[in-house]
N, C-alpha and C positions, 0 to 999 in steps of 0.2 A: 503493499499499500504506500502511495506517495501523498504527499499534501503540497498543494502550492505555497502554504502559509503555515509556518509553525506557529504553536501557541504563544512564544514569547514575541512573535513577530505580529501577530493577531491582536497583543494587546490583553489578552486573558489573565496573564498572572497576577497584575495588580488587582483586578476584580476579586480573584480567588483569594488573595493576601486579604483584601478587605472582609472576607467574610469568616476570617479565623477569630474576628473579636466576640463572636456569639449573639450579636445583637439580631441577626435574622435567624435565630434559633438552633437548636442543637444539630438537627439533620443538615442543615446548609455549612455549619461548622465542620462538621464529620467529612462531608463531601469534598469541602474545599480542601481541609487535610489531605484527604485521600489522592486529590487531583494533582496537588503539589508534590507528594510523595511519588506519584507515578511518573509526572513530569521532570521530577529532579534525576531521574536515570540519564537525562542529556545535559551535557555540560553547559550548553548555552542558556538551557533552561534554569539550570542552578544558578548561573550567574543573573539571570532576570529575576529570579524569586530574590535573591540579595539584593539587586538593584532595586526592586520593588518594597523593601523593608520586610521582609517574610521571616528573616530569621529570628527577629525579637518576638513575634507573635507565636512562631513555632515554639521557640523555649518556652515562653508563657503557657503554651498549653499543655507543657510536661508537668505543669501542677494543675491540671483542670480535673473536675469531676466527670467530666465527659470522657468515657473510657476508650470510645472509640476514636475521638479526634486526640487524646493524648497518645494511643498507639500509632496513629498515623503519624504524628509529630515525631515520637521518638525514632521511627524507623527512616523518617524524611531527613532528620539531621544527622544520620550516620554516613561516615563516608562511603563513597561508592569506587569499585575497583574497575 
């Protein structure tokens, strides 16, 4: 499968980062954290997550009562090889 535009090029990452605060509800927070985890497989997406200010909110999720969002944040912050 090929894409004409990658997620970071489409501007999706800042919107996902914005959902991490939980103001749109736990399901949105969980899905955003999961999407960022999946996107972080690509180095350019990891850079875009960092540039969008995503590291701080992901770190904050490590202390969240929302276990699914916390788990996505845990694995999303791990280094990839």
